[in-house]
Each structure stands twice: as structure tokens, then as C-alpha cells.
C-alpha positions as CSV (number, residue, x, y, z in Angstrom):
1,M,-30.8,-26.7,-23.4
2,G,-32.5,-23.8,-25.3
3,H,-30.6,-21.1,-27.1
4,R,-30.4,-17.6,-25.6
5,W,-30.8,-15.3,-28.6
6,E,-28.5,-12.3,-28.7
7,P,-29.8,-9.1,-30.4
8,H,-27.2,-9.3,-33.1
9,E,-28.2,-12.9,-33.9
10,L,-31.9,-11.9,-34.3
11,D,-30.8,-8.9,-36.5
12,A,-28.8,-11.3,-38.7
13,L,-31.8,-13.8,-38.9
14,T,-34.2,-11.0,-39.7
15,A,-31.9,-9.7,-42.4
16,W,-31.5,-13.3,-43.9
17,F,-35.3,-13.7,-43.9
18,G,-35.8,-10.3,-45.6
19,S,-33.3,-11.2,-48.2
20,I,-35.3,-14.3,-49.3
21,D,-38.7,-12.7,-48.9
22,I,-38.1,-10.5,-52.0
23,D,-41.9,-9.7,-52.2
24,R,-41.5,-8.2,-48.7
25,N,-44.9,-9.5,-47.6
26,G,-43.7,-11.2,-44.4
27,S,-43.5,-14.8,-45.6
28,I,-41.2,-16.8,-47.8
29,E,-43.0,-18.8,-50.5
30,E,-41.7,-21.8,-52.5
31,N,-40.9,-19.7,-55.6
32,E,-38.8,-17.3,-53.5
33,A,-36.9,-20.1,-51.8
34,K,-36.2,-21.8,-55.2
35,H,-35.1,-18.5,-56.6
36,F,-32.2,-18.6,-54.1
37,G,-31.5,-22.3,-54.5
38,L,-33.3,-23.2,-51.2
39,S,-35.7,-25.9,-52.5
40,G,-36.1,-27.7,-49.1
41,L,-36.5,-24.6,-47.0
42,L,-40.3,-24.7,-46.6
43,E,-40.3,-28.5,-46.1
44,A,-37.8,-28.1,-43.2
45,Y,-39.3,-25.0,-41.5
46,D,-42.9,-24.4,-42.6
47,R,-44.5,-25.8,-39.5
48,D,-48.2,-25.6,-40.5
49,H,-47.4,-26.6,-44.2
50,D,-49.4,-23.8,-45.7
51,G,-46.8,-22.9,-48.3
52,H,-45.8,-19.7,-46.4
53,L,-42.8,-19.6,-44.1
54,T,-43.1,-16.9,-41.5
55,F,-40.3,-15.5,-39.4
56,R,-42.0,-16.9,-36.3
57,E,-42.1,-20.4,-37.8
58,L,-38.4,-20.1,-38.7
59,K,-37.4,-19.1,-35.2
60,Q,-39.6,-21.6,-33.5
61,T,-38.1,-24.4,-35.6
62,L,-34.6,-23.3,-34.7
63,D,-35.5,-23.1,-31.0
64,Q,-36.8,-26.7,-31.3
65,Q,-33.6,-27.9,-32.9
66,F,-31.7,-26.5,-29.9
67,E,-33.9,-28.6,-27.7
68,K,-33.3,-31.9,-29.6
69,T,-30.2,-33.9,-30.3
70,T,-26.7,-32.6,-30.2
71,T,-26.5,-32.9,-34.0
72,S,-29.7,-30.9,-34.4
73,A,-28.5,-28.2,-32.1
74,E,-25.2,-28.0,-33.9
75,A,-27.0,-27.6,-37.2
76,A,-29.0,-24.7,-35.8
77,R,-25.8,-23.1,-34.5
78,T,-24.1,-23.4,-37.8
79,F,-27.1,-21.8,-39.5
80,I,-27.0,-18.9,-37.1
81,R,-23.2,-18.5,-37.4
82,T,-23.4,-18.5,-41.2
83,A,-26.3,-16.0,-41.2
84,L,-24.3,-13.7,-38.8
85,K,-21.2,-13.9,-40.9
86,Q,-23.0,-13.1,-44.2
87,Y,-25.0,-10.4,-42.5
88,M,-21.8,-8.7,-41.3
89,N,-20.4,-9.0,-44.8
90,G,-23.3,-7.2,-46.3
91,E,-24.5,-10.2,-48.3
92,Y,-28.2,-9.8,-47.6
93,K,-28.7,-6.5,-49.4
94,R,-31.2,-6.5,-52.2
95,E,-31.9,-3.8,-54.8
96,Y,-35.3,-2.2,-55.2
97,C,-36.5,0.7,-57.4
98,R,-39.5,2.8,-57.9
99,A,-41.0,3.6,-61.3
100,T,-40.7,7.2,-62.3
101,H,-42.8,6.8,-65.5
102,D,-45.4,4.5,-66.9
103,Y,-44.0,1.8,-69.2
104,S,-45.8,-0.7,-71.5
105,G,-43.5,-3.6,-72.2
106,D,-43.7,-6.2,-74.9
107,P,-44.9,-9.6,-73.4
108,S,-43.5,-11.5,-76.3
109,Q,-40.0,-10.2,-75.2
110,R,-40.7,-11.0,-71.6
111,Q,-40.9,-7.3,-70.7
112,L,-42.8,-5.9,-67.7
113,S,-45.5,-3.2,-67.8
114,F,-45.8,-0.9,-64.9
115,R,-47.2,2.4,-63.7
116,K,-45.5,5.4,-62.2
117,G,-45.0,4.6,-58.5
118,D,-44.8,0.8,-58.8
119,V,-42.0,-0.7,-56.7
120,L,-39.8,-3.4,-58.4
121,Y,-37.3,-5.9,-57.1
122,L,-34.2,-5.6,-59.3
123,Q,-32.6,-9.0,-59.8
124,S,-29.9,-8.2,-62.4
125,R,-28.7,-5.6,-64.9
126,H,-28.1,-6.3,-68.6
127,E,-26.7,-4.5,-71.6
128,R,-28.1,-1.3,-73.0
129,G,-29.7,-0.2,-69.7
130,W,-32.1,-3.1,-69.4
131,A,-32.7,-4.8,-66.0
132,K,-34.5,-7.9,-64.9
133,G,-36.8,-8.0,-61.9
134,K,-40.4,-8.2,-60.8
135,I,-43.1,-5.8,-59.6
136,I,-43.7,-6.2,-55.8
137,R,-45.9,-3.2,-55.0
138,R,-48.5,-1.6,-57.1
139,A,-49.0,2.2,-57.0
140,A,-52.3,3.2,-55.3
141,T,-52.5,6.4,-57.4
142,A,-50.4,8.2,-60.0
143,D,-48.4,9.7,-57.2
144,P,-45.2,7.8,-57.0
145,T,-44.9,8.4,-53.2
146,T,-48.2,6.6,-52.5
147,T,-48.2,2.8,-52.8
148,T,-50.3,0.0,-51.5
149,T,-49.0,-2.0,-48.5
150,A,-49.9,-5.3,-50.0
151,A,-47.6,-7.1,-52.4
152,A,-48.6,-7.2,-56.0
153,G,-48.7,-11.0,-55.9
154,R,-46.7,-13.8,-57.4
155,G,-45.6,-11.7,-60.4
156,S,-43.3,-13.1,-63.0
157,F,-39.8,-11.9,-63.7
158,G,-39.3,-9.8,-66.7
159,Y,-37.2,-7.1,-68.3
160,F,-37.6,-3.3,-68.1
161,P,-35.6,-0.2,-68.9
162,E,-33.8,0.9,-65.7
163,S,-33.9,4.5,-66.8
164,Y,-37.7,4.5,-66.1
165,T,-36.9,3.9,-62.4
166,N,-35.0,5.3,-59.5
167,R,-33.4,3.2,-56.7
168,C,-35.4,3.1,-53.5
169,A,-35.1,1.5,-50.1
170,P,-36.5,-2.0,-49.7
171,P,-40.2,-1.9,-48.5
172,K,-40.4,-2.6,-44.8
173,L,-41.6,-6.1,-43.7
174,P,-44.9,-6.1,-41.9
175,P,-44.1,-5.3,-38.3
176,H,-46.3,-8.2,-37.0
177,T,-44.2,-10.7,-38.8
178,L,-40.9,-9.7,-37.1
179,P,-39.7,-10.4,-33.5
180,K,-40.6,-7.8,-30.9
181,P,-37.4,-6.1,-29.8
182,K,-36.7,-6.6,-26.1
183,P,-37.6,-3.5,-24.1
184,K,-34.7,-1.6,-22.7
185,P,-34.2,-1.9,-19.0
186,F,-35.5,1.0,-17.0
187,P,-32.8,3.2,-15.4
188,K,-32.2,3.4,-11.7
189,P,-33.9,6.4,-9.9
190,R,-30.4,7.8,-9.1
191,E,-29.6,7.7,-12.9
192,V,-32.8,9.7,-13.6
193,A,-31.8,12.2,-10.9
194,A,-28.4,12.6,-12.5
195,H,-29.7,12.6,-16.1
196,P,-33.3,13.9,-16.1
197,E,-33.3,13.7,-19.9
198,L,-34.1,10.0,-19.3
199,L,-37.6,11.2,-18.4
200,K,-38.5,11.3,-22.1
201,D,-37.9,7.6,-22.5
202,L,-39.8,6.8,-19.3
203,L,-42.8,8.8,-20.6
204,Q,-42.8,6.9,-23.8
205,S,-42.7,3.6,-21.8
206,A,-45.7,4.9,-19.9
207,E,-47.5,5.1,-23.2
208,D,-46.4,1.8,-24.6
209,D,-46.6,-0.4,-21.5
210,P,-47.9,1.5,-18.4
211,Q,-48.2,-1.8,-16.4
212,R,-44.5,-2.6,-16.9
213,L,-43.6,0.9,-15.8
214,F,-45.7,0.6,-12.7
215,E,-44.2,-2.7,-11.8
216,W,-40.7,-1.2,-12.1
217,A,-41.6,1.8,-9.9
218,A,-43.0,-0.7,-7.3
219,M,-39.9,-2.8,-7.5
220,E,-37.8,0.4,-6.8
221,E,-39.8,0.8,-3.6
222,G,-41.0,4.3,-4.6
223,H,-37.6,6.0,-4.9
224,I,-38.6,7.3,-8.3
225,G,-41.3,9.3,-6.6
226,R,-38.6,11.1,-4.5
227,V,-36.7,11.9,-7.7
228,L,-39.7,13.2,-9.5
229,S,-40.8,15.4,-6.6
230,M,-37.2,16.7,-6.3
231,I,-37.2,17.8,-9.9
232,L,-40.6,19.5,-9.5
233,S,-39.5,21.2,-6.3
234,K,-36.3,22.5,-7.9
235,A,-38.1,23.9,-10.9
236,G,-40.6,25.6,-8.6
237,R,-37.8,27.7,-7.1
238,V,-36.4,29.2,-10.3
239,D,-37.6,32.0,-12.5
240,H,-39.4,30.3,-15.4
241,T,-39.0,33.3,-17.7
242,K,-35.2,33.1,-17.8
243,P,-33.8,31.2,-20.8
244,E,-31.2,29.3,-18.7
245,N,-34.1,27.7,-16.8
246,R,-36.1,26.4,-19.7
247,T,-34.5,23.0,-19.7
248,L,-35.3,22.5,-16.1
249,V,-38.9,23.6,-16.6
250,R,-39.2,21.1,-19.5
251,Y,-37.9,18.3,-17.2
252,A,-40.4,19.4,-14.6
253,I,-43.3,19.1,-17.0
254,M,-42.2,15.6,-17.9
255,A,-41.8,14.7,-14.3
256,S,-45.3,15.9,-13.5
257,A,-46.7,13.9,-16.4
258,L,-44.9,10.8,-15.3
259,L,-46.0,11.3,-11.7
260,R,-49.7,11.5,-12.8
261,R,-49.2,8.4,-14.9
262,L,-47.8,6.4,-12.1
263,L,-50.5,7.5,-9.7
264,F,-53.2,6.7,-12.1
265,T,-51.8,3.3,-13.2
266,G,-51.2,2.3,-9.6
267,R,-54.2,3.9,-8.0
268,R,-54.9,0.8,-5.9
269,R,-51.3,0.3,-4.6
270,R,-49.8,3.8,-5.1
271,G,-48.3,3.7,-1.7
272,D,-46.0,1.0,-2.9
273,V,-45.0,3.0,-6.0
274,L,-44.6,6.5,-4.6
275,P,-44.4,6.3,-0.8
276,S,-42.2,9.3,-0.4
277,V,-44.6,11.5,-2.3
278,L,-47.6,10.4,-0.3
279,R,-45.8,10.8,3.0
280,Q,-44.9,14.4,2.0
281,G,-48.4,15.1,1.1
282,G,-49.6,13.9,4.5
């Protein structure tokens, strides 16, 4: 039997993956795995054996383990439980910093050289203000706020003066390498009627996935049409110039935009989506 992933489990697995992928390029390589004492990681989870373990491969392998023997499924559960516990304890945090000045290090002393704006992974701190780490992003320009999105490559670890840097947030992992979050369920029409502020999220859903919104409206048998027309009708009976009515007018604008979206998306079957509105219109 397969595993039903809970959101907090996926969050923990994503955090675990990001803590090993210190280059933040969306895949774990052998040198990164070895850095954390995980020499057999790619052998176990790199499904296409290309030397790059992606999040998708990791999750697919865990899913397969749940489908196999009891022993295999228990090993996957243990992996997830451990990841979740360590995630809750904050053990997956890694330190990164951005160079505030150019620095030319001495290669014979295993020192790094970097430009203002480069982003470095900080592995450890040492005496007299020195730190050990590696460059993971190269600055695109002299402007420290502008960096390339690609990793600097398999750079070597070296030493650098921490005073030449400032701490920064870890670079984001490429979105396409991470699991897509499950879309939030749409509210019931009666919930929209009671809380018209929900129209904002519905409009965003119309932009992101109009077909899903249309299918939801059809499943609700057109009741959302009655709610939208009710909001429009109510707004049409008030004085728009009065400050106390501005919120209602704003809701009416959103209701009108959503109504147009639903009618456009479901133009062939709009009677299933908004029957109450069409009946009112004759």
C-alpha cells in the first residue's frame, strides 16, 4: 500500500534535501553527499544514475519502497520520521553569506577569492575571524544585490575573512525541482457569501488554473453564480461615493471579474456553471 504524504512530511523532506544540496542548484551530487557522510545516498536513490539526485527521484524511490516489502516500507517510514524529527529540531539550517567587498585570497593557504555580491556557503568558523566555506553563486555585476541564478559549479572549500561578508538567506532552490504544493480546496458558495474577501483567492485561482475553477463551479451546480450576482446586486443599491461602501464596491468588482472568467472558461457549458444567473437574464 502506498504512502499518503502529509504536508508536514513533504516540508521536512524538502528541508532535508535542501540541507544536503548546499550549492542550492536543485540536485545533490556525490561530493555534497560525502560532505555529510552520506556516501551511499546516490547509489540508493539516483534512479537514472546520472550523478545528480533530484528531489523527484528521492520521493519516487521512497514511494516505491512503500510499495515493496514490509522491511522496505519500514525503512522508508524510519527515514521520514527521522527527517521530520530533525526538521522540527531545526537541524537542517545552513549558513550562507554575501560578500560585501572583493577579496583576493592566497591559494597556497587554501584561501578563496571572491567578488562583491558573491554568495558563499559557510561551513565553519575559525579563530581570528576566519571562516571556511565555498562560493555557490557568482555576482552578475558589481552590485551585491544582483547575482546569477546558476550555481558557481563544484568549487572547492577554502578560507575567507568573515568580515568581508554579511549573513544572508539561503538561495532558493529552483521551483521546478520541488514538489508542487497541493492546491487549497475551494470554499463553498455559502462561505463566499459570508466572507466575500475569499473572492481574492478565487480570482487568483482563475489565473492559475481556470479549468479547475470551472469544474468546481460546475460541481457546485451553479450556486456560486447566485452568490456573485447577489454581491453585484447589493453593491448596485448603495452610494459608491460613501467611504463605508468602498469595501462592498471592491468585492463587487472582484465578483464581476470572476463572473466574466467563469462565463468565458465555460462558454460551451455555462448553463451548468451559472444557471441561476442565466435564468435571471432570461
